[in-house]
Each structure stands twice: as structure tokens, then as C-alpha cells.
N, C-alpha and C positions, 0 to 999 in steps of 0.2 A: 711434979710430972706427971701426977694422972690428971690436974688438969689439962693440962698440952695433947696428950692421949684423948680424953675428952673431945677438944676441940676440936682437934683433927678429927675424930670421928665424927663430928658434928657435922664438919666442914664437908667432906666423904658423901654422907648420905646426902645432903644438901645437893652438892654438886651432882651426885648420881638421879635424884629427884627430878632437877634441871633438866640433865642428858633423856630424862623421861619422857618428860614435860615436850621436849623439843621432839622428841621419837613420834607424837604424831599432832603436831601441830600445824602438819598442810594434811592430815586425813581428814575429813567430813564423814562424818559418819550417818550411814544411810537411812532414811525413814523409810516407815515398813509402809507396804500400801496403804492408806487411808481406811479402805473399804474393803470386806471381802466378804463376795458375797453371799445367802444363805441357800443353800443348795438346795431347802426344798420347797423357794419359791421364785429363784433366779430362772431365768429362762437363756436358752443356752448361750444367745451373744454376750451374756452376760455374765456365763463362766467363762467361755474365750476370752471377753475381756479382764477378766481374773486372773486368768491361766497370764495372758500378755504382763501382767501388772506382775505376778509372780516372780519370772521370769528376771524384769527388767530388776526389781530389786535382788534377786539373786544373783544379776551380774552386777550390782552395786555393791554386796556384801564381797563377792568376787576382789575387785576394786579396791575396796576399803583395805583387807587383808593383805592386797600386794603393795598398798600405799605404807601400812602399817612397817612391812616387812622392809621393803627401800630405808623408809625413813629410821628404822632403828638400827639397818646395816649401815647407814649413815651418822649415826649416834657413834656406832662402834666403831667408825673409820675417826674420829674424833678424839677418842679416848686419848689424853697427854700421854705419850710413851716417854716421857719420863720419869713416870710413875714408879712404884715398885710393885712388880710382879703380881703381886696378892692384891692392893688397889684396884689396879686395872683389872683384876680376874671379880673384883668385888662389884665394881664401875658394869663389868659387859653384865653378868648373872643381872643386876640388878633392872637392865635396860632390857634382856631377855625376858624378866621375868615379868614385866610392864606389859613388852610386846606381845608374850603369850595369854595373858591374863585378854587383853584387849581382843584379841583375834578370839578365844573361845568363848568370851562374851557376845561378838557380834556372831560367828555360827550358831551359840548355842540359841538366842533372838531368829536367828533367821531359819531355823530347824522347828523352833513352834510356832512363826508366822505360817512355813509351811505346811508343817501340821494340821492346823486350824483350816488349811486350804483343801487341805487333801481328804477332812473331813468333810468339809461340802462336798468335795467332788463326789464320795461315795454317797451324801447327801441327794446330791443333785441322781445318779444313776437310780439311786432303790426311791425316788419319787415319780423318775420317767419310765422306769420298766415296764413292759407292759407284758403280763400274765397270758 
């Protein structure tokens, strides 16, 4: 009997992983801007171009997190309704966890890139301030 429950648990874990993988299969992780201008040397035009690139990147991050949520919701809807309540809850919890981890990682990456760009804006302002 113990073998059977172990096999069942392994099967459920595999199914949850498969759902989790499907939940993000259609979402493409956005690439951060290739280059952040050096605020101490950049021209105003380069900084403006950097700002446009950052806005576009942040828009892509937003679309990515929305895609993750939509894929998550679709995967949750596909959970077999004939499963026992605890099995359905376990699968949903796994999907929730994976979606949250991917969302949090994307937001953290975007915050880090934005922080680096903001540092360069400060450097640009400091380099171009006349006393």
C-alpha cells in the first residue's frame, strides 16, 4: 500500500510540474535593454533613448506578468474536477507557487534594471548641472 501512495504522490507531483510548465509555455521572458547609457558621458539624446528603452522594457514586463497570470488561470481551469479536493488544492497550490515565483523574478529583474538606469539619470544630472 505504501508503494501505491508513493507512486500516486509522484504522479501528482509530475502532473503539477507539467501544469506549471504549460502555464508559462506561451509567455516569452522579456530581454532587458542591451545597454544603459553612462550618465557621466551620455548626451541628452542618449539618455532620452535609454528612457524610451526602459519604458518599452517595463511595458514588456507588464505584458509578461499578465501572460503568466492568464496561463496560470487557464492551467487552474484544466485541473481535473474529478480529483479529490485535497489533490485539486495541491495542484492549484503548485501552480500558484510557480506563477508567483516567475512573476516575482520578473518584477525583481525589472526593478534592478530600472534602478541601474535611475542611477545613471542621477549621474547625468550631476554631470550636467551648472553651478
